[in-house]
N, C-alpha and C positions, 0 to 999 in steps of 0.2 A: 316861352321857348324852352327853358330848362325843364319845366314841368313836362313838356311834350317829349323831350329827350329821355327823361327818366321813365315815363310811362311806356314809351316804345322799347326802351332797354329792358324793362321788366318783362314785357310780353315776349321779347326775343329770348331772354334767359329761361323763361318758363317753358318755351317751346322746345328747347334743347336741354332737357333736364340732366341727362347723364354728364354731358360736358360741363354744365354749370356746377354740378355737385363736385366733380373732380377738381375743377378750378378752385372752388370755395374751400374744399378740404385741404388742398395743397397750400393755399395761401394762409388759411387759418393756423395750420401747424407752424408754418414759417413765422407768422406774425406773433403767435404766442411765445415761441422760442425767443424771438427778438425782444419782446417786452420783458420777459423774465431776465434775460441776459443784461438788458439795459438797466434794470433795477439793481442787479448785483454789481455791475461795473460802476454805475453812478454812485452807489452807496460807498464803495471803497475809494473811488477817486475824489469824493467830496470831503474826505477827512481833513479837518483843520483849515479848510479853504475860507471859512468865515472869519478867521482871525484877522484883525486889522494889520495891514502891512506884512502879511504872512510871507511875502517874498524877501523880507529883510530879517526874518527870524531864523536863527541857526542854533544847533546844539554842538558843543565842542566835545568830540569823542577821541578815543585813543587807539592808535594802531601800534601793536607791539610785535616785534620780530625777534624770535629766538632761533639762532642757528638755521636760518632760512625757512623757519616755520612761522607763519603769520597768525596772530590772534587779534580779534577786534573786540573792543570794550566800549560800552556806552558811557562809562565813567571817566573821570580824570582825577589826578591827585588834588586834594582839597585846596592847597595853596594857589593853584592856577587862577581861580576866580579872583581872590584879593589882589594878586600880582597884576593880572590883566586890568583890573579896575584902577590900580594905582599908576600903571605905566602905559596902558593902552590908549589909543586914539581912534576916532572915527566910530565909536560905539555909543549908542544912545542909552542902552540899558544892559546891565549884566546881572543875571539872576541865577545864583547857585542854589541848588536844592539838595536835600538829603532825604532819601526814602527811609522811612522809619522801619518798616518790616511788614510781614504778611500774616502775623499771628499775634497782634498786639492785644493786650488785656486792657479793658477800659473800666474805670470806676467813676461813678457819679455820686458824690456825697449827698446825704439826705439834706433837704432844705424844706422848711415849713412842713406841709402835710405830705410832701413827696418822699417816698421811701428811697433808700440808696439803691443804686442800680449797678450791676456788674455784667459786663459783656466780654466774650472771648473771641479769639480768632478774627479780630477786626483788621482790615487792610485799607489800602488806598490812602495812607497817611504820609505826609511829607513835612519836612522843615523848610520854610521858605521865608523870604523877606519881601518888602514892599515892591521890589523890582520885578518879582515874579508876576504880580498883578498888572504891571505896566506892559508886560510882554503878552501874557495870556489874559484875555478879557473876560470879566465876569460882571454880572449885574448885582450891585450891592443892595441888599434888603435892610441891612443894619451895619453900622460902622463904615469905614472908608479904606480905600487901598493905601492911602498915605500913612496911616497911623496904626491900623489894626494889628499888624505883625512887625511893627518897628522895634518893639521892646521885648525883653525876655519874658518867657512864661505866658505868652498870649496865644490864643488859637482862634482861627476862623473856621466855621463849619458851613457845609452846603445845607440847603434847606431840608433835604430829605434826611441827611445825617443828623441834623439838629432835632428832627422829629423822632428819631430813634433814641437819642440820648435823653431827650426831654419831652416825652409824649404828652400831648395836650397842652403844652406851654406856649404862650404867644411868643412870636419871634423877638419882639423888643424886650420881653422879660427874660429871655435866655441869656442875653448879653449881661456879663458880670458873674455868671455861674461858673462852677469849677468842673474841670474834666481831668482825671488822673490817668496817665498812661504808664502801664507796666509797673505800677506802684512806685515809680521813681521820678516821673515828670509831672508836676502839678501845674496846670494851666488855668487861665481865666478866659472865658469866651469874650472876644472883643469885636466880633463881626459875623454876619451871616450873608452868604451869597446864594444866588439862585443856581439851581442845578443846570448843567450844560444840556441843551436840547439838540444841538447840532452834532454831527458826527465828529468825534474827537478822540484822540488817544490820551488826553489829559483827564484821567478818570478819578483824580484825587478828591477826597471828601473832607479831610481834616488838614488844615494848614497851620502847623505850629510855627511860631516865630523862630527864625534861624538863630537869632541871638541866644535862644534857650540852650543851645548845645554848649556854648562857651561857658555857661554858668553851671554845668552839670558834669557828671562822670561820663556822659556820652562823648565828651571831647576826646577822651583817651580811646574809648571803644571804636570811634569812627576814624581814628588815626588822623585827626586834624593837625595840620602843620607838617605832615609827613609827605615829602616829595616822592618817596619810593613806593607809596601805596596807591594802586589804581583799582578802584572798586566801582561796579556798576550802580551802586546805591548812591554814590556821590556824583551828581551831574551838574552841568553848567549850560545855561541858555543865554544867548546874547541877541540883541537887536541892533543891527547896523544903522548908523546915522545915514541920512540921505546923502547920496553922492559917494559913499564908501563902497568899495568893491570887496568881495570876499578874499581876493588874493592879498589885499593890503592887510587884513586882519590875520590871514594865514602867515604872512611874513613876521608879524609880531609874535605869533605863537611859536614859530620856529626859533626865534631868539630866546624866548622863555624856556623852551625845551633844551636848547643847547647850554643855557646857563645853569639850570637847576637839576636836570635829570642826570644821574650818575652814568658815566660812560663805562660799559663793561664789555669784555670780549664776548662776541657772539650775541650781543643784545643791542637793539636800537629801538627807539620809540619816537612817535611823532603825534602831534595833536592836529586833528582834522575838523573842518567845519562841515557839519551835516545839515543840509537845508531842512526846514520844517516839512516841506513837501515830500521828503524822503523818509520821514519818521515811520509812516504807516507801511512802508514797503521794504525796508532794509532789515533782513533777518540777521545780518552780521552784527548789527548794533542793537537790534530789537527795540520794541517800544515798551510802554508801561503795562500793557495787557499781555505781552508775549504772544499776540495774535497778529502777525504781520500778513499783509496780502502780497501776492506775487504778481508783478506787472505782466510778466510773460503769460501767466495763466489768464489774466484779465484780457489781454490782447488776443489770446487764443480763443477765449469765449466770444469776443466780438467777431472774430473771424468765423467761428461756428455759426453764430446768429446770422451773419451776413450771408453765409453759404446756404443755410436753410431757407432764408427769405428769398435768395436768388433762385433756388431750386423751384420754389412755388411759382415765381414769376416766369421761369422757363416753361413750366407746365402750361401756363396761360398762353405764352407766345406760341408754343408748339401746337396746342390744340386749336387756337384761334386761326393760325395760318393754314393748318390742315383742314379745318372746318370751313375755310373761306369759300370753297367751290360750291358748297350747299347754299350759300347766301349770294351767289353771283347774280342771279336773276333779280333778287330783291334790290341789289345795288344798282343794277342796270335800270330798273323801273324808276327808282328814286332819282337817278340822274336825268332820265328822260323827262320826268315831271318837274325838273328844275333845281334839284338839290346840288349845291356846290360841293367841291371836294372838302372844303373846310367844314361844312355842315355835317357831311358824312363822318369825318374824323371826330367831330364833336360827339356825334351819336355813338360811335364805337368806343370812344374814351369814356363816355358816360356809362356804358355797359361795364367797362373795366372798373370804373370808380364804384359802381353799385356792387359788383362782386367783392371788391376790396373792403367796402364798408361792412357788408354782411360778414365777411371773413374776420374783420377786426372785432366786430361785436361778439362773434363766437370765441375768438382768441381771448378777448378781455374777460369773458365769463370763465374761461379755463385757467387764467393766470393764478387766481388764489389756490386752485387745486394743485397746480404745478409747484407753487411755493411751499405747500405742505409736503409734497412728495420729496422735494429737495431740501427740506428744513435742516437736515443734518449736515448738508454740504455748504450752506451759505451762512453769512453772518446773521446774528440775532436781530440786528437793526433793520434788515431789509424788509420793507413793507409795501403793500399795494393799496394806495388810497388816492385815486384820481382826483377827488374833490379837494383833498388836502395836499396834493403834490402838483402844483401848477406846471412844473417842468415835465411831468408825465403826460399831461394833457397836450402840451406843445409837441412832445415826442410822438404821441399817437396821431395828431393831425398831420405832422410832417411825414409820418410813416404811411398814412393813407395816400397822401399826395404823391410821394415818391414811388410807392408800389403801383399806384394807378398808372402813372406815366411810364414806369419801367416795364410793366407788363402789357399796357395797352397801346403804347405809341406805335410800335412797329406793326402789329396786326392792323391797327387803324390806317396806317400809311399804306399797307399792302391792299387792303380791301377797298379803300376809297379810290384807289388808282385804276380800277377796272374800267375799260371802255364800254359804254352802254351798247354800242352796235354789236360788238363781239359777244358779250355775255348773253344778249337776247337771242343770238343765233347758236348758243351753246358752244362758242369757241373761246370764251373768256378764260378758261382754265385748261386749255389744250396744252399738251406736251408738259404737263406738270412734273412728270418724272425726271425731267432734266432741268427744271428751273432752279434758280438760286434759292427759292423758298424751301425746296426739299433739302438742299444741302445745308441751309441754315437749321432746319429742324433736326437733321442728322447730327450736325455739330453740337447743338444744344443738348441733344440726348446723350451724346458722348460725354459732354461736360458733366451732366447730371450723374451718370454712373461713375465717372472719374472721381468726383467728390465722394460718392458713396463708398467706392472701393478703397480710397485713401483712408476713410474712417474705419472701414472693416479691418484693413491691414494694421492700422495704428492700434486699434482695440485689441487685436490678437497679441501684438508685441508687448503692449503695456501689461496685459493679463499675464503673459509669460514671465515678464520681469518681476511682477509682484509675487507670483508663485515661486520664482527662484529665490527671492529675498525671504519669503516666509519659510521655505524648506531648506535653505542653505545651512551647511554646517558652520555655526558661528564660533566653534571652538569651546563651547561650554554648554552645560545642561540648562534648559529654560522651562521645562515642563514640571508641574507639581511643586513649584517654588513660590513662596510668599515672602514679600519684603514689607517692612514698615519702619518708620523712623521714631526715635525717641526725641523728646522735646529739646530743641536747641537751647532754650532758656536754662535747661538743667544739664548742660554739656559737661560741667565739671564734676557731676555726681557719677563717677565711674562705678562705685559699689552698687548703686541702685540698678544700673544696667546689668551688672553681673547677677544680681539676685533675680532680675526679670528673666535672663537667659537660663539660669539654673532651674527655675520653676517651670519654664516652658519645656525644657528637656524631659521632664518627668511625664509629660502627656503621652498617651499611647499612640496618638495620631502623628507624632513627630518622628521622622526618620533621622534627621541630622540638623544641627543648629550651628550658626556662625554669627559673629558680630564683626562689623567692619565699616568701611566707608561705603560708597555706592556699589551697586552690582557691576559685574564685568562690563556690560554695555549700558550706558546711561546717557541722558540728554546733555548733562554737563560734564566737564572734565577739570581735573586739577593737574598742574604740571610744574616742574621746577628744572633748573639747570643742574646737570651732573657732569663731572669731569673725570676722564680716564687717562692716566699717564702710564706708559710702559717703559719710560726711560728714553725713548727715541721720539715719541710723538705725544701730542696731547689732543684728545678728542672731547670737545665740549658739545653736549647735546641737550636739547629740551626734551625732557622725559615725562611722560604721564605717570601719575601716581595712583596706586590703589593700596588700601590698608585693610587688614583683617586679621582674625586670629588664625590658629593653625588648622582650623576646620574649613576655612573659607575655600581653599582650592579644592578640597575633597568634596564639599557640598556641590560645587558647580562642575565637578568632573573635569577640572583643568589639569592636563597632564604635565608631569615633570619630565623633561627630556634628559636632564642631567642634574647631579647634585642631590640635595635633600631638602625636605621642608624645614622651615625655621623653628626655633624654639620659642615658646610663648614668653612674651616680655611686655612690660608696660612702656618701654621706650624702644626706639629703633636701633638695632645692633647689627643687622645684616639685611641683605636684599636678595630677592629673587627677580631676575629680569626675564623679559620675553625673548623669543628667538630673533625677532627683528632687531632688537637692541644689541644682541650679541653679534649679529652680522655687521651692524654699524660700527661696533668697536673693533672689527677686524678678525673676529674668530670664525673660522669656517665650520668648526664642529662645536656643538653646545658644551660638550665636556671640557673644551679648552678654556671656556670663560670662568669656570668654577674656581674659586680661590683668589681671583684677582680683586683689586680694590677700586671702589668708586668714591670720588669726593663729592659730597652733597652738603652744601652750606659749610659748616665748620666740622663736619663729621667725615671720617674715613671708614667706609663700610665695605666689608667683604661680600662677594657674590657667593651665596650659599647654593644657588641652583638656577637652572634655566627652564622656564616653562614654555609650553607650546603657545604659538600665537593664537589670540582670539580677537574678535572684532570688538573694539571699545565703543564704537558708535554704529550708525547704520552703514549699509554697504556703499553709501555714497562716499564715505571717507576711507582712505587707505589705513591699514594697520600701522600704528605708530609705536615708537620705542616706549616701553613701559617697565616700571619697577614696582614690585610688591613688597610691602614691609609689614611687620607685626608691631602694632602699637595700640594699646588700649585707650590712649589719650584722644586719638583722632577717630575712634570707632563709635558712630552714633546710630548706625542702621542695623536692624536685626534681619537675618536671612534664615529662612526655614525651608527644609525639604520635607514634604509631607509623604506619609505612607500612601501606597496605591489606593485609589478611590474604590469604594464599594459599588456594586451594580446599581443601586438605587441613589448613589451620589450623596449619601448621608455623612460619610466620614469627614470629609473636608469641612463641611458646614459646621459640624459639631466641634471640630478641632479649633477652627477659627473663632467660634463663639467662646470656647474655653480660654483661648489666648487673650481675647478681648477682656474677659473678666479679670485675668491676671494683670493685664496692662492697667486697667482702671483702678485696681487695688493699689498699684504703685504710683500711678500718675492720675489721681482722681479728677483733676481739673482739666485734663487734656483729652483730645479726641483720638480715638483709635482708628487708623486709616490703613488697613492692609491692602496690598496690591499683588495680584498674581503676575509673576514676572513675564510669562509669555504674552500677556495682554499689554504690558509695557513695551515689549519688543514690537508688537504689532502696531503700536501707535507711532513708531518711527516712520512707518510707511502710510500714515493717514492721508497725506497729500496725494500719494500715488493712488490710493483707494478712491479718493474723490475724483481724480482725473479719469480713472477707469470707469466709474459710474457715469460720469458726464459723457465720456466717449461712447459708452454703450447706448445711452439715450440718443446722442447725436447720430450715431450710426443707424439706429432703428428708425429715427425720423427721416434721415436722408434716404434710406432704402424705401421707406413707405412713400415718400413724395415722389421719388424716381419711378417706383413701380406704378403709382397712380398715373403719372405721365405716360409710361409705357403702355398701360392698359388703355388709356384714351387713344393713343396712336394706333394700337392694334384694332380697336373698335372702328376707328375711321377707315383703316386699311381694308378690313373685311367688308365694311359697308360699301366702299367704292369698287371692290373687286367681286361683288356678289355674282355677277353674270359669269365672270371668268371661272370662279369656283364651280358653278353649275356645269359649264362646258367641260372642264377638266374631269368632273365626276362622270359625265355622260361618256367621255372618251376612255374611261377606265381607270382614272387616278384613284388610288386608295386614300383613306383618311390620313394615314401617316405621310403620304406624299404631299397632300394639300397642307397639312400642318407644318411640314418642313418648309414648303414654299413660302407660306405666310410668315413664318418665324425667322427664316434664315437671315434676312436683311437686318432685322433688329438685333439678332444675336451677334452678328458681325460688329455692330456698333458697341455692344457690351465688351466684346473681345478687344476692340480698338481702345476702349477706355481702360481696360486692364493693362494693356501694353504701355499706355501713357502714365497710369497711376503708379505702377510698380516702382520706377526709379524715384518718383516724387516721394512716395511713402518710405522707401529705403533711406533716402537722404534725411527725412524728418525724424525717423526712428533712430538713425545713427547719431544725429545731433543730440537727441534726448538722452540716449544711453551714455553720452560723454559726461553726464552729471554723476555717474556712478563709477567708483573705483573698481567695483566688481559687478559684472553684468553678464547677461546672456549673449550668445552669438546670434547674429542675424542670419537665419537659415532660409534658403530659397523656398523650402516647402511651405512656409507660412504664407508667402505671397501666392504660391500656386493654389493652396487651399482656399485662400480668400477669393481668388478668381473663380474657382470651381463653385464656391458657395454663391457668388453673384450670378453666375450663369444658371445655376439651379433655380434661384429665386426668380430670375427673369423668365425662365421656361415655365415655371409654375404660373407666373402672372399672365404670360401669353396664352397658356393652355385654356384659361377660362373662356376666351373668345374664339381662338383658332379651332379648337376641337368642336365647339358648337357650330361654327360656320362650316367646317368640313363635313359634319354629319347632317347638315340641312338637306331637305329634299331638293334635288336639282331642278325638278319641274317648277317649283316655286321660285327658285333662283333665276331661271331663264324667263319667267314671266314678269319679274320685278323690273320696274323702270322708275 
C-alpha cells in the first residue's frame, strides 16, 4: 500500500514539474535555514549541561553600586570563600579559584635526555583545590581528585597541555616532573585529566594547587585576606546540598556582606548567586572565554528559522489548494472506483512527505556550505556531523514529519473532500472565486509578504544604526592611530618605557606620540570615588579615570573647553575633568569649574581644566563623568599618531615594522601586538554587524520564498484565465491593461501586508534601539522605501508570467480547453 502511494505520488509530482520545483525550492531553503539555526542554538544552549547536578552549581559574584551607578564583577573578595566554608550551611562543596593570568611564562627543567623547554604567553591556568574537581567533573588519567591538588606546589594538567609541556612522554611518566610558572612558582605534576569534549566554559588546562598561593609572594599580589578588594580573577563556585534553596544561601551571603564589607557613603555591595546555566549568557559577569552568547539573539534566530520554514510550508499550501481544480477529475474517478477519503488523504500526504524528503536531502547537502559562509558569525565549535550527532538525526526526522503534516494536511483535507458526482460534471470547483480556499490563500500570501517586509524594514534600520555608530563624532580622533601595550610584568620599569617612546619619536613616520592608560574609548573601564565640597554641599560621584602624558589629549584631538593642560609629572597633582562631570558638580559653564578642588582618596587635587565630552565606550552607554590625570606610574600603553599614508600604502607598514624592531630590542622576550584604533572601535559593534548580516540573509531568503509562492500563484491564475485573456484581447484590451488586471489582486495583497508590517516593524526597531544611549531617529521614509521595494520586487516577479500571457496569440487562447 505504501509503495503504491509513493509510486503514485512520484508520478503526480513529475506531471506537474513547475509546481513541484517551486515547492521543493521553498521548502529546501526553509529547511536548510532551520538546520543551520538549530546547530547554532543547540551548540550554545548545551554549554555545561553535561555537568552532574548542574542545577545545583552556582558562582558567587559581586554587584557594586557607586552613587547610583551599578557595576558587575565576576569576582569576590578572597575571604568570602573561607568564611562561607566555616560558617555556611546547606552547601556540599565550596571551590575558590584564582586565575593566574593570560601571558604566563612556562619553564620545564631538563630531565634525562629531554632538553629544557621554555614557553611564553600561556593562558587558561588557575589555582584550585580538590573541591573544584568535586563540582566540575573530569576524567582522571593519572592521580586523583582527592589528593592531586590538596598540597602546595602541585599541578594537574589536561592531556593536551601535558603533551605540549612534555612531548612524546607517557602520561604516567609525566607525573612527578616539574613545571615552573613565571620563574617564581615551582610545581610538581601530580595528575593528568582528559580534555573536556563537551561544550563548556571551563577551558582551563593547568590546575595549580590553591595552597601554593599561601606559601608564596602571590599571597600579597592577589590581596588575599583583603575584604576591600574585588577582582574578577578571584572567583568562587559552590554546589548546594540537596534540599537547599538558593535563597537560603543568599541570606547567608547577605550576613557576611553586612559584617565584613566596609560601609561607605555612596557605596553599597552585595554578593549574588549566578546559576551555572547563566554563565555562558551573562555578559555582565562574563565567562572565562569572554565570549558570551545572547539569549535574545538565539531566540531571534529560532524565530527566523521558524518563519522561513513556515514560508516554505505556506507556498506548498497555497499552490496545492490553487492547483486542486486541475486534479478534481482524478479525485472524482478515484472515489468512484472505491477510494475512501482516508486513502485519498494518505495519498496526498505521501506526496507532501515525498517533496519534504527531497527538499530535506537538498537542504542537508547545502548545510556544510552555509556553515562555511557564516563561519565568522558562529562559534568555532558548531559542526555538522549527522552520524556523530544523534540529536541532529532526531531533529531531521521530526522536521520531515512536522513539515509534511504542516504543509500537506490542509491541502489533503480540501482535495479529498470533493464530491465525485460534481467533479465529474465539472462543477466540483465552481464559484472558487468566493470560496474560503481563496481567502485562505490570500491570507497566507499576506502573511508571507508581511514577514518579508518586517525583515526588510528591520534590515534597513539596523544598517542605518551601524552606519550612525561608525560615522558618529565620538569626540576624539580615531584614524591613523596605533596602540600597543608594554608588558605588565615589567610595569615598574618606567625608564624603559620612556626610552621606548623617545626612540619611536625619532621615526619619520610618526606624527605624535603619547603614553598613558587605555585609549579614550575602550572595552574596560577604571573608576573611583571623588568628592566635591563647596562649603554648602558635598557631591560624591563615581568617576571614570584616564591617565596619560601631556601629549595624550593633543594626539586624540580632545578639546579643552576651559583651563589649561597639566604639567608633566610622575605623580598625580591636578585633574582635567569632562564637561559631564562639571555639570554634575553644579557648574553651568566650564570655566566656573577651573580652580576648584576634588578629593580623591587621600589627595586634594585642583581642577586645572575642563575637556569636551567624548564617548568612553560604545554608543550603547551614556557619557559618564571622567577625570584625566598625568602620572607615569599608571601609564603602560603607547599611543601613536601616524603621518598620512602614501598612495601605495607603504609608509604605515614600514613605520610599524620599525616600531616592532625597537620594541623587540627593549623587550626581546615579548610579543609586539600593534592595533589600529579605528579597528578597535569597529569591534565595539561586532554584534550589530553580525545581526545585520544575518538579517540580510534572512531578508533575502524570505523575499525569495515569498516571490516563489507569488510566481506559482500567478502561473496558476494565468492558466485558469487563458480564455478570459484571449477574449479581452479580441475586444481590444492592450497588453498593459491585461497585465494590470492579472497583477492588481496580488499587488493589493502586498500593499495589505505592508500596512500590517509597518507598525510591527516600528515596534521591534523601537525596542531594539532602546539598547543604545545614542541612536538614530525612526523615520517614516524608511518604511515607505521598504514598501516601494517590495512592490517593485513583486511586480518584477509577476511580470515574468503576466506579460507572457498578455502577449499570447488570442486565437490559441480561445482554442485552449
